[in-house]
N, CA, C, O and the ligand as a Tripos MOL2 file, in Angstrom:
@<TRIPOS>MOLECULE
protein
  241   239    61     0     0
PROTEIN
NO_CHARGES

@<TRIPOS>ATOM
      1 N         -37.7600  -17.1900   -4.1820 N.3       1 MET1
      2 CA        -37.0890  -17.0570   -5.5120 C.3       1 MET1
      3 C         -36.2420  -18.3470   -5.6840 C.2       1 MET1
      4 O         -35.5180  -18.7330   -4.7660 O.2       1 MET1
      5 N         -36.3270  -18.9370   -6.7340 N.am      2 ILE2
      6 CA        -35.8230  -20.1660   -7.0620 C.3       2 ILE2
      7 C         -34.4200  -19.7550   -7.9280 C.2       2 ILE2
      8 O         -34.4360  -19.0780   -8.9560 O.2       2 ILE2
      9 N         -33.3540  -20.2440   -7.3650 N.am      3 PRO3
     10 CA        -32.1250  -19.9330   -8.1930 C.3       3 PRO3
     11 C         -32.1380  -20.7640   -9.3630 C.2       3 PRO3
     12 O         -32.5160  -21.9360   -9.3870 O.2       3 PRO3
     13 N         -31.6850  -20.0660  -10.3760 N.am      4 LYS4
     14 CA        -31.4520  -20.8910  -11.8260 C.3       4 LYS4
     15 C         -30.4700  -22.0070  -11.5520 C.2       4 LYS4
     16 O         -29.4880  -21.9120  -10.8160 O.2       4 LYS4
     17 N         -30.8630  -23.1180  -12.2550 N.am      5 PRO5
     18 CA        -29.7220  -24.1370  -12.0470 C.3       5 PRO5
     19 C         -28.6620  -23.9090  -13.0110 C.2       5 PRO5
     20 O         -28.8260  -23.6250  -14.1970 O.2       5 PRO5
     21 N         -27.5390  -24.0610  -12.3880 N.am      6 ARG6
     22 CA        -26.1890  -23.6420  -13.3230 C.3       6 ARG6
     23 C         -25.5200  -24.9150  -13.5950 C.2       6 ARG6
     24 O         -25.0750  -25.6520  -12.7150 O.2       6 ARG6
     25 N         -25.4630  -25.1630  -14.9790 N.am      7 SER7
     26 CA        -24.9150  -26.2790  -15.4490 C.3       7 SER7
     27 C         -23.3330  -26.2950  -15.4410 C.2       7 SER7
     28 O         -22.7220  -25.3620  -15.9630 O.2       7 SER7
     29 N         -22.7320  -27.2530  -14.9040 N.am      8 THR8
     30 CA        -21.2520  -27.1990  -14.9270 C.3       8 THR8
     31 C         -20.7150  -28.5350  -15.3700 C.2       8 THR8
     32 O         -21.4390  -29.5170  -15.5340 O.2       8 THR8
     33 N         -19.4180  -28.5260  -15.5570 N.am      9 PHE9
     34 CA        -18.7080  -29.8400  -15.8770 C.3       9 PHE9
     35 C         -18.0320  -30.3190  -14.5660 C.2       9 PHE9
     36 O         -17.5060  -29.5070  -13.8050 O.2       9 PHE9
     37 N         -18.0540  -31.5800  -14.3290 N.am     10 LEU10
     38 CA        -17.5300  -32.0550  -13.1630 C.3      10 LEU10
     39 C         -16.5370  -33.0870  -13.4700 C.2      10 LEU10
     40 O         -16.6960  -33.9060  -14.3760 O.2      10 LEU10
     41 N         -15.5790  -33.0430  -12.7560 N.am     11 SER11
     42 CA        -14.5510  -34.0640  -12.7460 C.3      11 SER11
     43 C         -14.8820  -35.1780  -11.7630 C.2      11 SER11
     44 O         -14.9330  -34.9520  -10.5540 O.2      11 SER11
     45 N         -15.1030  -36.3580  -12.2740 N.am     12 VAL12
     46 CA        -15.5630  -37.5510  -11.7100 C.3      12 VAL12
     47 C         -14.5620  -38.5780  -11.5300 C.2      12 VAL12
     48 O         -13.8410  -38.7500  -12.5130 O.2      12 VAL12
     49 N         -14.3360  -39.3100  -10.5110 N.am     13 GLN13
     50 CA        -13.4910  -40.3960  -10.6250 C.3      13 GLN13
     51 C         -14.3570  -41.6710  -10.3250 C.2      13 GLN13
     52 O         -15.2110  -41.7580   -9.4420 O.2      13 GLN13
     53 N         -13.9930  -42.6240  -11.1960 N.am     14 CYS14
     54 CA        -14.6080  -43.8730  -11.0600 C.3      14 CYS14
     55 C         -14.4440  -44.5600   -9.6570 C.2      14 CYS14
     56 O         -13.2830  -44.6540   -9.2580 O.2      14 CYS14
     57 N         -15.4050  -45.0370   -8.8790 N.am     15 PRO15
     58 CA        -15.2560  -45.6520   -7.5180 C.3      15 PRO15
     59 C         -14.5550  -47.0770   -7.7070 C.2      15 PRO15
     60 O         -13.9140  -47.5970   -6.7930 O.2      15 PRO15
     61 N         -14.7020  -47.5950   -8.8030 N.am     16 LYS16
     62 CA        -14.0870  -48.9340   -9.1170 C.3      16 LYS16
     63 C         -12.6580  -49.0520   -9.4680 C.2      16 LYS16
     64 O         -11.9220  -49.7740   -8.7950 O.2      16 LYS16
     65 N         -12.1870  -48.3310  -10.5650 N.am     17 CYS17
     66 CA        -10.9370  -48.3120  -10.8990 C.3      17 CYS17
     67 C         -10.1580  -47.0820  -10.8470 C.2      17 CYS17
     68 O          -8.9720  -47.1400  -11.1700 O.2      17 CYS17
     69 N         -10.6830  -45.9540  -10.4740 N.am     18 GLY18
     70 CA        -10.0860  -44.7110  -10.2360 C.3      18 GLY18
     71 C          -9.8570  -43.9350  -11.4000 C.2      18 GLY18
     72 O          -9.2010  -42.8940  -11.3430 O.2      18 GLY18
     73 N         -10.4370  -44.4410  -12.6350 N.am     19 GLU19
     74 CA        -10.3030  -43.6130  -13.8000 C.3      19 GLU19
     75 C         -11.0430  -42.2990  -13.6470 C.2      19 GLU19
     76 O         -12.1140  -42.2670  -13.0410 O.2      19 GLU19
     77 N         -10.5010  -41.2150  -14.1790 N.am     20 LYS20
     78 CA        -11.2740  -39.8780  -14.2990 C.3      20 LYS20
     79 C         -12.0170  -39.6830  -15.4350 C.2      20 LYS20
     80 O         -11.6410  -40.1420  -16.5140 O.2      20 LYS20
     81 N         -13.0980  -39.0110  -15.3040 N.am     21 ALA21
     82 CA        -13.8200  -38.5590  -16.5220 C.3      21 ALA21
     83 C         -14.4080  -37.1680  -16.2550 C.2      21 ALA21
     84 O         -14.6150  -36.8280  -15.0900 O.2      21 ALA21
     85 N         -14.6840  -36.3600  -17.2630 N.am     22 VAL22
     86 CA        -15.3880  -35.1080  -17.1650 C.3      22 VAL22
     87 C         -16.8990  -35.4220  -17.6420 C.2      22 VAL22
     88 O         -17.1470  -35.9490  -18.7260 O.2      22 VAL22
     89 N         -17.8150  -35.0600  -16.7640 N.am     23 VAL23
     90 CA        -19.1270  -35.2740  -16.8370 C.3      23 VAL23
     91 C         -19.8580  -34.0590  -16.7190 C.2      23 VAL23
     92 O         -19.6500  -33.3160  -15.7600 O.2      23 VAL23
     93 N         -20.8110  -33.7420  -17.7210 N.am     24 PHE24
     94 CA        -21.7040  -32.5260  -17.6200 C.3      24 PHE24
     95 C         -22.7390  -32.8770  -16.5060 C.2      24 PHE24
     96 O         -23.3160  -33.9500  -16.3290 O.2      24 PHE24
     97 N         -22.8280  -31.7770  -15.8360 N.am     25 SER25
     98 CA        -23.8050  -32.0040  -14.6900 C.3      25 SER25
     99 C         -25.2640  -32.1200  -15.0120 C.2      25 SER25
    100 O         -26.0270  -32.5750  -14.1590 O.2      25 SER25
    101 N         -25.7220  -31.7230  -16.2380 N.am     26 HIS26
    102 CA        -27.0220  -32.0450  -16.6210 C.3      26 HIS26
    103 C         -27.0700  -32.8190  -17.9340 C.2      26 HIS26
    104 O         -27.8330  -32.4950  -18.8440 O.2      26 HIS26
    105 N         -26.2250  -33.8620  -18.0040 N.am     27 THR27
    106 CA        -26.0200  -34.8600  -18.9830 C.3      27 THR27
    107 C         -27.4380  -35.4360  -19.2960 C.2      27 THR27
    108 O         -28.2250  -35.6460  -18.3720 O.2      27 THR27
    109 N         -27.7520  -35.6820  -20.5390 N.am     28 THR28
    110 CA        -28.9700  -36.3230  -20.8440 C.3      28 THR28
    111 C         -28.6580  -37.8180  -21.3760 C.2      28 THR28
    112 O         -29.5960  -38.4110  -21.9100 O.2      28 THR28
    113 N         -27.6110  -38.3630  -21.2870 N.am     29 ALA29
    114 CA        -27.1910  -39.6630  -21.4840 C.3      29 ALA29
    115 C         -26.3630  -40.2200  -20.2060 C.2      29 ALA29
    116 O         -25.7030  -39.4940  -19.4630 O.2      29 ALA29
    117 N         -26.4830  -41.4260  -20.0870 N.am     30 ASP30
    118 CA        -25.9930  -42.1150  -18.8760 C.3      30 ASP30
    119 C         -24.2460  -42.0490  -19.3060 C.2      30 ASP30
    120 O         -23.8610  -42.1300  -20.4730 O.2      30 ASP30
    121 N         -23.4950  -41.9170  -18.3380 N.am     31 ILE31
    122 CA        -22.1600  -41.9860  -18.4330 C.3      31 ILE31
    123 C         -21.4210  -43.1230  -17.8380 C.2      31 ILE31
    124 O         -21.5710  -43.2890  -16.6270 O.2      31 ILE31
    125 N         -20.6740  -43.9050  -18.4630 N.am     32 VAL32
    126 CA        -20.0100  -44.9610  -17.9770 C.3      32 VAL32
    127 C         -18.5470  -44.8880  -18.0460 C.2      32 VAL32
    128 O         -18.0620  -44.2860  -19.0040 O.2      32 VAL32
    129 N         -17.7670  -45.4180  -17.1610 N.am     33 CYS33
    130 CA        -16.5150  -45.4930  -17.0980 C.3      33 CYS33
    131 C         -15.9760  -46.0090  -18.4810 C.2      33 CYS33
    132 O         -16.4450  -47.0370  -18.9700 O.2      33 CYS33
    133 N         -14.9980  -45.2960  -19.1030 N.am     34 LYS34
    134 CA        -14.4300  -45.8320  -20.3680 C.3      34 LYS34
    135 C         -13.3910  -47.0210  -20.0520 C.2      34 LYS34
    136 O         -12.9310  -47.7390  -20.9400 O.2      34 LYS34
    137 N         -13.0960  -47.1390  -18.7870 N.am     35 SER35
    138 CA        -12.0360  -48.1050  -18.4050 C.3      35 SER35
    139 C         -12.5810  -49.5750  -17.9670 C.2      35 SER35
    140 O         -12.0200  -50.6130  -18.3170 O.2      35 SER35
    141 N         -13.7910  -49.5260  -17.1270 N.am     36 CYS36
    142 CA        -14.1970  -50.6170  -16.5410 C.3      36 CYS36
    143 C         -15.8260  -50.8020  -16.7600 C.2      36 CYS36
    144 O         -16.4230  -51.8220  -16.4170 O.2      36 CYS36
    145 N         -16.4280  -49.7030  -17.3590 N.am     37 GLY37
    146 CA        -17.8840  -49.8390  -17.6290 C.3      37 GLY37
    147 C         -18.6860  -49.4780  -16.4590 C.2      37 GLY37
    148 O         -19.9020  -49.4590  -16.6530 O.2      37 GLY37
    149 N         -18.2280  -49.1590  -15.1770 N.am     38 GLU38
    150 CA        -18.9880  -48.8310  -14.2500 C.3      38 GLU38
    151 C         -19.7540  -47.4680  -14.5120 C.2      38 GLU38
    152 O         -19.2640  -46.5300  -15.1410 O.2      38 GLU38
    153 N         -21.1130  -47.4810  -13.9050 N.am     39 MET39
    154 CA        -21.6810  -46.2200  -14.1530 C.3      39 MET39
    155 C         -21.3150  -45.0090  -13.5710 C.2      39 MET39
    156 O         -21.2910  -45.0820  -12.3420 O.2      39 MET39
    157 N         -21.0060  -43.8590  -14.0540 N.am     40 LEU40
    158 CA        -20.5980  -42.7470  -13.1640 C.3      40 LEU40
    159 C         -21.5520  -41.6500  -13.1520 C.2      40 LEU40
    160 O         -21.3940  -40.7650  -12.3110 O.2      40 LEU40
    161 N         -22.5790  -41.5850  -14.0200 N.am     41 ALA41
    162 CA        -23.6890  -40.6260  -13.9710 C.3      41 ALA41
    163 C         -24.8250  -41.0990  -14.6740 C.2      41 ALA41
    164 O         -24.7640  -41.5550  -15.8160 O.2      41 ALA41
    165 N         -25.9720  -40.9830  -13.9300 N.am     42 GLN42
    166 CA        -27.2370  -41.3840  -14.4370 C.3      42 GLN42
    167 C         -28.0680  -40.2530  -14.8840 C.2      42 GLN42
    168 O         -28.1120  -39.2850  -14.1250 O.2      42 GLN42
    169 N         -28.7300  -40.2080  -15.9790 N.am     43 LYS43
    170 CA        -29.3990  -39.0500  -16.4950 C.3      43 LYS43
    171 C         -30.6580  -39.0420  -15.6750 C.2      43 LYS43
    172 O         -31.1220  -40.0770  -15.1970 O.2      43 LYS43
    173 N         -31.2810  -37.6870  -15.4970 N.am     44 SER44
    174 CA        -32.5070  -37.6100  -14.8110 C.3      44 SER44
    175 C         -33.2580  -36.5400  -15.4780 C.2      44 SER44
    176 O         -32.8810  -36.0370  -16.5370 O.2      44 SER44
    177 N         -34.4680  -36.1490  -14.7680 N.am     45 GLY45
    178 CA        -35.2280  -35.1770  -15.4930 C.3      45 GLY45
    179 C         -34.5430  -33.7590  -15.6110 C.2      45 GLY45
    180 O         -34.7690  -33.0390  -16.5830 O.2      45 GLY45
    181 N         -33.6560  -33.3650  -14.5360 N.am     46 SER46
    182 CA        -32.8170  -32.1580  -14.7930 C.3      46 SER46
    183 C         -31.3110  -32.5100  -14.5030 C.2      46 SER46
    184 O         -30.5720  -32.9280  -15.3950 O.2      46 SER46
    185 N         -30.8870  -32.3140  -13.1720 N.am     47 LYS47
    186 CA        -29.5610  -32.5840  -12.7730 C.3      47 LYS47
    187 C         -29.1800  -34.1520  -12.7510 C.2      47 LYS47
    188 O         -29.7350  -34.9410  -11.9870 O.2      47 LYS47
    189 N         -28.2700  -34.4870  -13.5820 N.am     48 ALA48
    190 CA        -27.9200  -35.8530  -13.6210 C.3      48 ALA48
    191 C         -27.4350  -36.3750  -12.1540 C.2      48 ALA48
    192 O         -26.8210  -35.6140  -11.4070 O.2      48 ALA48
    193 N         -27.7030  -37.5320  -11.8340 N.am     49 LEU49
    194 CA        -27.3270  -38.2960  -10.6770 C.3      49 LEU49
    195 C         -25.8350  -38.7350  -10.8550 C.2      49 LEU49
    196 O         -25.4830  -39.5730  -11.6850 O.2      49 LEU49
    197 N         -25.0480  -38.1280  -10.0510 N.am     50 ILE50
    198 CA        -23.6060  -38.5020  -10.1600 C.3      50 ILE50
    199 C         -23.2000  -39.5990   -9.2010 C.2      50 ILE50
    200 O         -23.2780  -39.3990   -7.9890 O.2      50 ILE50
    201 N         -22.7500  -40.7990   -9.7120 N.am     51 LEU51
    202 CA        -22.5730  -41.9580   -8.8530 C.3      51 LEU51
    203 C         -21.1890  -42.0720   -8.6000 C.2      51 LEU51
    204 O         -20.8410  -42.8300   -7.6940 O.2      51 LEU51
    205 N         -20.2710  -41.3990   -9.2980 N.am     52 GLY52
    206 CA        -18.6300  -41.5570   -9.0800 C.3      52 GLY52
    207 C         -18.5210  -40.5450   -7.9210 C.2      52 GLY52
    208 O         -19.4500  -39.9190   -7.4100 O.2      52 GLY52
    209 N         -17.2680  -40.5020   -7.6170 N.am     53 LYS53
    210 CA        -16.6060  -39.4920   -6.7000 C.3      53 LYS53
    211 C         -16.3870  -38.2940   -7.4560 C.2      53 LYS53
    212 O         -15.6680  -38.3730   -8.4520 O.2      53 LYS53
    213 N         -16.9840  -37.0120   -7.0810 N.am     54 ILE54
    214 CA        -16.7350  -35.7000   -7.5980 C.3      54 ILE54
    215 C         -15.5340  -35.2170   -7.0510 C.2      54 ILE54
    216 O         -15.3390  -35.1270   -5.8390 O.2      54 ILE54
    217 N         -14.7400  -34.9090   -7.9020 N.am     55 LEU55
    218 CA        -13.2650  -34.3960   -7.4810 C.3      55 LEU55
    219 C         -13.3560  -32.8600   -7.5080 C.2      55 LEU55
    220 O         -12.8440  -32.1910   -6.6100 O.2      55 LEU55
    221 N         -13.9510  -32.3560   -8.4500 N.am     56 SER56
    222 CA        -13.9780  -30.8890   -8.6730 C.3      56 SER56
    223 C         -15.0120  -30.4780   -9.7000 C.2      56 SER56
    224 O         -15.3880  -31.2940  -10.5410 O.2      56 SER56
    225 N         -15.4540  -29.3200   -9.6640 N.am     57 ALA57
    226 CA        -16.2310  -28.7390  -10.7000 C.3      57 ALA57
    227 C         -15.3030  -27.8210  -11.6060 C.2      57 ALA57
    228 O         -14.5280  -27.0070  -11.1050 O.2      57 ALA57
    229 N         -15.4130  -27.9770  -12.7450 N.am     58 LEU58
    230 CA        -14.6920  -27.1200  -13.7840 C.3      58 LEU58
    231 C         -15.5000  -25.9290  -14.2240 C.2      58 LEU58
    232 O         -16.6530  -26.0280  -14.6440 O.2      58 LEU58
    233 N         -14.8900  -24.8820  -14.1160 N.am     59 ASP59
    234 CA        -15.4400  -23.6590  -14.6610 C.3      59 ASP59
    235 C         -15.3180  -23.6680  -16.2350 C.2      59 ASP59
    236 O         -14.3430  -24.1140  -16.8410 O.2      59 ASP59
    237 N         -16.2950  -23.1850  -16.7390 N.am     60 GLN60
    238 CA        -16.4380  -23.1870  -18.3760 C.3      60 GLN60
    239 C         -15.6860  -21.9870  -18.9840 C.2      60 GLN60
    240 O         -15.6770  -21.8180  -20.2030 O.2      60 GLN60
    241 ZN        -13.8320  -47.5970  -13.8380 Zn       61 ZN61
@<TRIPOS>BOND
     1     1     2 1
     2     2     3 1
     3     3     4 2
     4     3     5 am
     5     5     6 1
     6     6     7 1
     7     7     8 2
     8     7     9 am
     9     9    10 1
    10    10    11 1
    11    11    12 2
    12    11    13 am
    13    13    14 1
    14    14    15 1
    15    15    16 2
    16    15    17 am
    17    17    18 1
    18    18    19 1
    19    19    20 2
    20    19    21 am
    21    21    22 1
    22    22    23 1
    23    23    24 2
    24    23    25 am
    25    25    26 1
    26    26    27 1
    27    27    28 2
    28    27    29 am
    29    29    30 1
    30    30    31 1
    31    31    32 2
    32    31    33 am
    33    33    34 1
    34    34    35 1
    35    35    36 2
    36    35    37 am
    37    37    38 1
    38    38    39 1
    39    39    40 2
    40    39    41 am
    41    41    42 1
    42    42    43 1
    43    43    44 2
    44    43    45 am
    45    45    46 1
    46    46    47 1
    47    47    48 2
    48    47    49 am
    49    49    50 1
    50    50    51 1
    51    51    52 2
    52    51    53 am
    53    53    54 1
    54    54    55 1
    55    55    56 2
    56    55    57 am
    57    57    58 1
    58    58    59 1
    59    59    60 2
    60    59    61 am
    61    61    62 1
    62    62    63 1
    63    63    64 2
    64    63    65 am
    65    65    66 1
    66    66    67 1
    67    67    68 2
    68    67    69 am
    69    69    70 1
    70    70    71 1
    71    71    72 2
    72    71    73 am
    73    73    74 1
    74    74    75 1
    75    75    76 2
    76    75    77 am
    77    77    78 1
    78    78    79 1
    79    79    80 2
    80    79    81 am
    81    81    82 1
    82    82    83 1
    83    83    84 2
    84    83    85 am
    85    85    86 1
    86    86    87 1
    87    87    88 2
    88    87    89 am
    89    89    90 1
    90    90    91 1
    91    91    92 2
    92    91    93 am
    93    93    94 1
    94    94    95 1
    95    95    96 2
    96    95    97 am
    97    97    98 1
    98    98    99 1
    99    99   100 2
   100    99   101 am
   101   101   102 1
   102   102   103 1
   103   103   104 2
   104   103   105 am
   105   105   106 1
   106   106   107 1
   107   107   108 2
   108   107   109 am
   109   109   110 1
   110   110   111 1
   111   111   112 2
   112   111   113 am
   113   113   114 1
   114   114   115 1
   115   115   116 2
   116   115   117 am
   117   117   118 1
   118   118   119 1
   119   119   120 2
   120   119   121 am
   121   121   122 1
   122   122   123 1
   123   123   124 2
   124   123   125 am
   125   125   126 1
   126   126   127 1
   127   127   128 2
   128   127   129 am
   129   129   130 1
   130   130   131 1
   131   131   132 2
   132   131   133 am
   133   133   134 1
   134   134   135 1
   135   135   136 2
   136   135   137 am
   137   137   138 1
   138   138   139 1
   139   139   140 2
   140   139   141 am
   141   141   142 1
   142   142   143 1
   143   143   144 2
   144   143   145 am
   145   145   146 1
   146   146   147 1
   147   147   148 2
   148   147   149 am
   149   149   150 1
   150   150   151 1
   151   151   152 2
   152   151   153 am
   153   153   154 1
   154   154   155 1
   155   155   156 2
   156   155   157 am
   157   157   158 1
   158   158   159 1
   159   159   160 2
   160   159   161 am
   161   161   162 1
   162   162   163 1
   163   163   164 2
   164   163   165 am
   165   165   166 1
   166   166   167 1
   167   167   168 2
   168   167   169 am
   169   169   170 1
   170   170   171 1
   171   171   172 2
   172   171   173 am
   173   173   174 1
   174   174   175 1
   175   175   176 2
   176   175   177 am
   177   177   178 1
   178   178   179 1
   179   179   180 2
   180   179   181 am
   181   181   182 1
   182   182   183 1
   183   183   184 2
   184   183   185 am
   185   185   186 1
   186   186   187 1
   187   187   188 2
   188   187   189 am
   189   189   190 1
   190   190   191 1
   191   191   192 2
   192   191   193 am
   193   193   194 1
   194   194   195 1
   195   195   196 2
   196   195   197 am
   197   197   198 1
   198   198   199 1
   199   199   200 2
   200   199   201 am
   201   201   202 1
   202   202   203 1
   203   203   204 2
   204   203   205 am
   205   205   206 1
   206   206   207 1
   207   207   208 2
   208   207   209 am
   209   209   210 1
   210   210   211 1
   211   211   212 2
   212   211   213 am
   213   213   214 1
   214   214   215 1
   215   215   216 2
   216   215   217 am
   217   217   218 1
   218   218   219 1
   219   219   220 2
   220   219   221 am
   221   221   222 1
   222   222   223 1
   223   223   224 2
   224   223   225 am
   225   225   226 1
   226   226   227 1
   227   227   228 2
   228   227   229 am
   229   229   230 1
   230   230   231 1
   231   231   232 2
   232   231   233 am
   233   233   234 1
   234   234   235 1
   235   235   236 2
   236   235   237 am
   237   237   238 1
   238   238   239 1
   239   239   240 2
@<TRIPOS>SUBSTRUCTURE
     1 MET1         2 RESIDUE 1 A MET
     2 ILE2         6 RESIDUE 1 A ILE
     3 PRO3        10 RESIDUE 1 A PRO
     4 LYS4        14 RESIDUE 1 A LYS
     5 PRO5        18 RESIDUE 1 A PRO
     6 ARG6        22 RESIDUE 1 A ARG
     7 SER7        26 RESIDUE 1 A SER
     8 THR8        30 RESIDUE 1 A THR
     9 PHE9        34 RESIDUE 1 A PHE
    10 LEU10       38 RESIDUE 1 A LEU
    11 SER11       42 RESIDUE 1 A SER
    12 VAL12       46 RESIDUE 1 A VAL
    13 GLN13       50 RESIDUE 1 A GLN
    14 CYS14       54 RESIDUE 1 A CYS
    15 PRO15       58 RESIDUE 1 A PRO
    16 LYS16       62 RESIDUE 1 A LYS
    17 CYS17       66 RESIDUE 1 A CYS
    18 GLY18       70 RESIDUE 1 A GLY
    19 GLU19       74 RESIDUE 1 A GLU
    20 LYS20       78 RESIDUE 1 A LYS
    21 ALA21       82 RESIDUE 1 A ALA
    22 VAL22       86 RESIDUE 1 A VAL
    23 VAL23       90 RESIDUE 1 A VAL
    24 PHE24       94 RESIDUE 1 A PHE
    25 SER25       98 RESIDUE 1 A SER
    26 HIS26      102 RESIDUE 1 A HIS
    27 THR27      106 RESIDUE 1 A THR
    28 THR28      110 RESIDUE 1 A THR
    29 ALA29      114 RESIDUE 1 A ALA
    30 ASP30      118 RESIDUE 1 A ASP
    31 ILE31      122 RESIDUE 1 A ILE
    32 VAL32      126 RESIDUE 1 A VAL
    33 CYS33      130 RESIDUE 1 A CYS
    34 LYS34      134 RESIDUE 1 A LYS
    35 SER35      138 RESIDUE 1 A SER
    36 CYS36      142 RESIDUE 1 A CYS
    37 GLY37      146 RESIDUE 1 A GLY
    38 GLU38      150 RESIDUE 1 A GLU
    39 MET39      154 RESIDUE 1 A MET
    40 LEU40      158 RESIDUE 1 A LEU
    41 ALA41      162 RESIDUE 1 A ALA
    42 GLN42      166 RESIDUE 1 A GLN
    43 LYS43      170 RESIDUE 1 A LYS
    44 SER44      174 RESIDUE 1 A SER
    45 GLY45      178 RESIDUE 1 A GLY
    46 SER46      182 RESIDUE 1 A SER
    47 LYS47      186 RESIDUE 1 A LYS
    48 ALA48      190 RESIDUE 1 A ALA
    49 LEU49      194 RESIDUE 1 A LEU
    50 ILE50      198 RESIDUE 1 A ILE
    51 LEU51      202 RESIDUE 1 A LEU
    52 GLY52      206 RESIDUE 1 A GLY
    53 LYS53      210 RESIDUE 1 A LYS
    54 ILE54      214 RESIDUE 1 A ILE
    55 LEU55      218 RESIDUE 1 A LEU
    56 SER56      222 RESIDUE 1 A SER
    57 ALA57      226 RESIDUE 1 A ALA
    58 LEU58      230 RESIDUE 1 A LEU
    59 ASP59      234 RESIDUE 1 A ASP
    60 GLN60      238 RESIDUE 1 A GLN
    61 ZN61       241 GROUP 0 **** ****
């Protein structure tokens, strides 16, 4: 049995400048740091590739 992928919002910290951002785990767009432009999440077929440091998952 395959578990259903659960989409969540993640609190991600930029590895470069420390700025925090909220990223949807299944984002369909690349997410870049608002402060320095570092890529924080990269879209993929299903679950996004999180490149920043995941601080926590936010419940909806
Ligand atoms: Zn940054």
